[in-house]
C-alpha positions, 0 to 999 in steps of 0.5 A, spaced: 247 815 243 247 811 249 254 808 252 251 801 251 250 802 244 257 805 243 259 799 246 255 794 242 258 798 235 265 798 238 265 790 240 262 788 233 268 792 229 274 790 234 272 783 234 269 782 228 262 780 230 257 778 225 251 779 229 249 786 232 242 786 237 240 793 238 233 790 240 228 794 245 233 800 246 229 806 244 232 807 238 228 812 234 233 814 228 238 809 226 243 815 224 243 816 231 247 810 232 254 812 230 258 807 227 253 803 225 253 803 218 261 802 218 259 795 220 259 792 213 262 786 215 255 784 219 251 779 217 245 780 222 242 786 225 236 786 230 232 792 231 226 790 233 222 793 239 224 800 238 221 807 235 224 807 228 219 811 223 224 810 217 230 806 215 235 811 212 238 809 205 245 808 208 242 801 210 245 799 203 252 800 206 251 793 210 252 789 204 253 783 207 247 782 211 243 776 211 238 777 217 235 784 218 229 784 223 225 791 224 219 787 228 215 792 232 217 799 230 213 805 227 216 804 220 212 807 214 216 806 208 223 803 206 228 806 202 229 803 195 236 802 197 234 796 201 233 792 194 241 792 194 242 787 200 244 782 195 245 777 201 239 778 205 235 772 206 231 773 212 227 780 213 222 781 218 218 788 218 212 785 222 208 790 226 210 796 223 206 802 219 208 800 212 203 803 206 207 801 201 213 797 198 219 801 194 220 799 187 225 794 186 223 790 192 222 784 188 229 784 186 232 781 193 235 775 190 237 771 196 230 772 200 227 766 203 223 769 209 219 775 209 215 777 214 210 783 213 204 781 218 200 787 221 202 793 216 197 797 212 199 794 205 194 793 200 194 790 193 196 797 190 202 797 195 206 792 192 211 793 186 210 790 180 215 785 181 213 783 188 211 776 186 217 774 182 222 774 188 226 768 185 228 764 192 222 766 196 217 760 193 210 763 195 208 756 194 214 752 198 214 749 204 221 751 206 221 758 205 216 762 209 212 768 207 208 771 212 203 777 211 196 776 215 193 782 217 194 786 211 188 788 207 190 784 201 191 777 203 184 775 203 183 778 196 190 776 193 187 772 187 182 777 185 187 783 185 193 779 181 189 774 176 190 779 170 198 779 171 200 773 176 198 767 174 202 763 179 198 767 185 192 762 184 197 756 185 199 760 191 192 761 194 191 753 194 198 752 197 200 750 204 203 756 205 197 760 204 193 755 209 199 756 214 198 763 214 190 763 214 191 758 220 196 763 224 191 768 223 185 764 225 189 762 231 191 769 233 184 771 232 179 766 234 172 766 234 169 765 240 166 758 241 158 758 240 154 755 246 152 748 245 145 747 249 144 740 245 145 735 250 144 730 245 151 732 243 154 730 249 160 725 249 158 718 252 162 714 255 159 708 252 162 704 246 158 706 240 154 701 237 150 701 230 143 702 230 138 698 227 134 700 222 
């Protein structure tokens, strides 16, 4: 473990600092960060832009976490113990390699913001209780659910119509429109060339034509 990471852990413990930022430190294994899982007091842990491939079950020891950021790693799976983080409000798993979500993932009671963008999830990857996250209102405007660039986003209504009736309302919601809009902004189609001169904007005021 580098001296800078050791210092971060020691300062957080000694000063009771609630936030720990370990982003872009080349970390490939959380267990290599000595003392990290002894910081049970922290409420925010940022590990974005690292080289993590797994999350150890020890994550459950950080029981006071409210914000957990794993954005832009190489994580392929999560431990079931992550569902024991009862205070977790914001979970960022965007830009990873997740193929599935663990059983019990839908039991995070305080979750309000969930980012699963740019993973390898499909409709069969999701646990049965995924859409019953109590505080993550999939049709709300305050809570945010980001999942674009996963194969299951577009056909979500077809895949869940038999078991999750409220998914239809979600598809019609402003949240889904937001997700679709974000996707289109990130992947815009090239504009078509317009050769129709009649479409050019005129500076003359518009007047009604006589029939």
